[in-house]
Structure formats: structure tokens, C-alpha cells
N, C-alpha and C positions, 0 to 999 in steps of 0.2 A: 504494500500500500504506500503510495507517495504522500508527500506533504506539500503544503502551500509554500511558495517561494517567499523569502523575506527580503525586502528591498534594503539596500544600504543607506537609504535616505533617513534623516532624523524624523522623530515623531512630530516635531514642530513643522517641518517642511511638508510632510504628508498631510497634516491637519490643514495647513494653509492652502494647499493645492486641491484637497478633496472636499473641504468643508465639514469634515468629521472632527469632533472635539478631541483634543489631545488625550484626555483620560481614556476614551474608548479605543483610540489607536494603540495606546500603551497596553491596555488590557488584551486587545486582540493579538498584538505581537508577543506578549507573554504566553498566551494560550498556545500560539503556534510554536513558540520555542520549546514549550514543555511537551509538545507532541500530541496534545489532545485535540487538535484541529487539523483535519485532512481535506475538508471541503469548505467552501465559502459559507454554505448554509449552516455549518456547525458553529459559526460565530454568533448565531442567535442564542446560544446557551450562555453567553457572557451577559452579566447584569448590565442593563442600560442599552444594550445593542438590539435594535429592532430592524424592521424591514427597510425603513428609510436609510438607516446607517449602512446596511448591507448594500442597498442600491448605490449609495455614494461610493462605497469601497469598491464595488464591482466596476462602476463607471471609471473611477480613477485608475484601477488596475489595468483596464483595457487601454486607456490613454497612455499609461506608462509602458505597457508591453509594446504597443505600436511604436512609441518613440524609441525604445531600446532596439527593436527590430530594424528600424530605419537607420539608427546610428551604426549598427553592426554592418550594414551594407557598405558604409563608407569608411570603415576603420582599417 
């Protein structure tokens, strides 16, 4: 079973770019690091994280992934 990728960006930067509060970013990153989260929808088990937060995280991850793929083309 795989796990979610963790970005090297800071919690503050992720929060500023995604619109998700820092506290929820930090809770999500901690859950991922502990190995308890393997799918995006499992973040719903984190206190304070709801569907709107998941939507913001998903949208941000898609933008980040597209950006990284494009930068890989030119490196």
C-alpha cells in the first residue's frame, strides 16, 4: 500500500497558497508522516478537517503536481 507524497514546502506556504488554515495543514502532515493516511479521503478523520478542506487540499495538490511536472520537462 502506498502513501501520500509530502511536499517540501512549509506549512505557512501551503496555507497561503491553498487557503487551508495552518493548524489543519500541520495536522494533516503529521497524520501522513505517522503512516495513518494513505488516501486523501482519510484526512477526514482529522479533527476540524471537512469536505471543504479536502476540496482545497485536492485542488492545491493538483496545481502543485502540474507545476512540478512542467518544471521537470525543462530541468
